[in-house]
Every structure is written in C-alpha cells, then in structure tokens.
C-alpha positions, -999 to 999 in steps of 0.1 A, spaced: 182 -514 211 219 -512 210 237 -484 188 256 -494 158 286 -473 156 300 -491 126 274 -501 98 275 -507 61 264 -478 40 224 -478 38 204 -485 5 191 -450 -4 163 -467 -26 147 -474 5 139 -440 15 139 -423 -20 101 -420 -23 92 -415 14 81 -377 23 59 -385 51 53 -409 80 20 -428 66 -11 -429 88 -39 -452 87 -69 -463 113 -64 -498 123 -99 -509 106 -83 -497 72 -53 -521 70 -52 -558 61 -26 -585 66 -18 -581 30 -17 -544 29 9 -546 59 27 -575 44 30 -557 10 38 -524 15 52 -519 51 63 -551 69 98 -554 50 102 -521 31 115 -497 59 86 -475 52 75 -462 86 38 -464 95 16 -452 123 -17 -472 130 -43 -454 147 -65 -472 176 -46 -502 172 -40 -512 209 -72 -495 224 -88 -531 232 -55 -543 251 -57 -549 289 -26 -527 293 -46 -496 281 -62 -499 317 -37 -520 338 -2 -511 328 14 -482 344 47 -475 364 32 -491 397 22 -523 379 59 -526 369 72 -517 401 48 -545 418 59 -570 393 98 -564 394 100 -561 434 78 -592 439 107 -613 441 142 -598 451 158 -624 429 142 -605 397 162 -575 398 194 -596 407 191 -613 371 216 -595 347 217 -617 316 234 -602 283 197 -598 272 191 -572 297 196 -542 278 190 -508 297 193 -472 287 191 -443 311 192 -418 281 199 -382 297 187 -396 331 222 -400 344 209 -406 381 195 -442 369 226 -467 372 205 -496 368 166 -507 363 164 -510 403 171 -473 407 142 -466 384 119 -482 409 132 -463 437 118 -430 424 97 -411 452 61 -407 443 65 -370 435 90 -377 407 65 -405 394 36 -381 395 55 -354 381 48 -330 410 85 -318 415 121 -325 403 138 -331 370 123 -350 340 132 -386 335 133 -409 307 143 -447 304 141 -479 285 147 -516 288 143 -550 277 119 -569 299 144 -600 302 131 -612 335 109 -642 330 84 -635 356 79 -600 345 76 -609 306 51 -637 313 27 -612 334 32 -589 306 20 -609 279 -12 -612 296 -17 -575 289 -12 -573 252 -12 -591 220 2 -593 187 -11 -560 164 -40 -571 147 -25 -559 114 5 -580 117 -1 -616 98 -9 -644 121 21 -666 109 45 -639 123 62 -653 155 43 -643 185 57 -612 207 87 -627 228 113 -599 231 95 -570 248 111 -534 257 97 -508 280 100 -471 273 87 -449 301 92 -413 311 81 -377 319 72 -348 296 102 -336 281 132 -351 262 131 -387 253 158 -403 235 184 -382 212 186 -389 178 202 -427 171 201 -457 153 198 -492 164 211 -526 161 184 -550 166 176 -581 149 142 -573 133 116 -541 126 96 -534 155 62 -519 167 58 -494 194 24 -493 212 19 -460 234 -1 -470 261 -1 -435 282 10 -402 273 17 -388 241 51 -386 219 65 -370 193 88 -387 168 114 -375 144 127 -397 117 158 -387 95 170 -406 66 209 -421 68 230 -392 64 248 -408 36 212 -405 20 206 -371 21 208 -362 -15 185 -390 -24 162 -389 5 166 -353 20 178 -341 53 145 -329 65 132 -350 98 97 -368 91 75 -360 121 44 -375 137 27 -376 171 18 -409 188 -16 -411 212 -26 -435 235 -37 -466 216 -17 -459 187 11 -481 171 41 -469 150 59 -494 131 97 -486 123 130 -500 109 147 -486 139 183 -501 124 177 -478 91 161 -446 104 177 -423 125 151 -413 153 144 -394 183 116 -388 205 99 -362 229 70 -365 254 44 -341 251 16 -332 275 13 -336 311 11 -373 313 38 -403 319 47 -417 288 46 -458 288 54 -477 254 57 -512 249 78 -523 221 83 -558 203 99 -570 172 82 -588 145 92 -611 115 
C-alpha cells in the first residue's frame, strides 16, 4: 500500500457513470456477476454479510495478533522489502513492535489518544496462522489465485487513513472483522469534470467486504462507534 506520487493520468471513463458505491447482499451476487461488472472495472462494491461465517469473526482481535507476533522473537526481527508498515497519524508507532507494546487501557480505549495503523503480514508464521481464520470471499471466482498477501488495518474510533491513492499490484477486498468504518472515495482530480468531485460514501459493518481499486480511487477512512476496528485485506486477480 505504497503511495504513488508519480502516476499516469487516470482513465476518466472508468468513473464517468459511477454516482454511488454499489451494495449487494452476499447471497445476491454470483461469480459471473462479480467478474462481469466489478472485478476489473474499478467500480466499487460493498458485499454485505460476506464474511460472517469466517473463523476470524470470532477469534481474530488485537490480542490474537499480539500472541502470534510475540510467539517467537525472530518474527518481529524480520524486516524484508515486502514488510510495508504505515503508522498514519499515530507518530508514536516507530514500527510494528511498538503496536504490540500498547498498554491495555489504550487497546481497550479506556484512556489515551486514538491510534490507527496498517501493515503487510510478511511474517510467514503469522500469515500461515491467519490463513486458518479466513478464506477467499465466496463471490470471487474459484480460479482466482488464493489469498496470499494479507494486510491488517487496526485502530480505535477516530481518524483512520487520510485521503490517498495506492501503488499496489491489483485491486483488493477489505473485510471488516470488528468495528465500523466509514469510507470516502473520490475520483482522480483530473477526472473532476467528468466524474464530479463529491466523495462517494459508505459505512462498513462487521461481516461486510468492500471491493475497491485503491490504485484508482482516492480513499480515506474513519472509525465510527465505540469498538476497535480490525480489517483483513487481500488482493485478487
């Protein structure tokens, strides 16, 4: 999820007929529907109740992640090129290890400042354990490559990610495991005459999945409610 400061002008035809973020219940979308309308069109989509059956909905939280990362001192020592980390506005987080040094009262939101962070799960033991908690969303065709490059985004109610655009290989899905997140999507600035400059907004609840081409849409998030927000993200082809 690196930011691309030098990019080619966007194809404004991709957003010219998009005036809202489509929403559908998971039972009402087929592999064919997804492939033909959303998979490669840059048209954003929210699929409601798509991950309610995942084990992650019951087991995955901050403390599960902390236990996995601290189970072996060598895990956090690994810092390969693929180990993307973004502390956003939580400047106290110098690295991922700092996230797992938070006192309980910050995790449980009993006191202290809001915090929000995201990272690539580049640590093989953690990734393998995480794969046991989720699966490829059922609306994505079975011939798509299985999830292999997960990210985690986690934080307390308050500001999430600032408005930005990514530089990643493929479009991605983001599954809301806990908490409530508000998304704002804005067309590339060079497309404001064609697509408008008013943000598209949606609210994602636990069990929902948003599918978005983050290389195309400028996007920002805000954590709502009173629960810690935790999201699993993965690219698809």
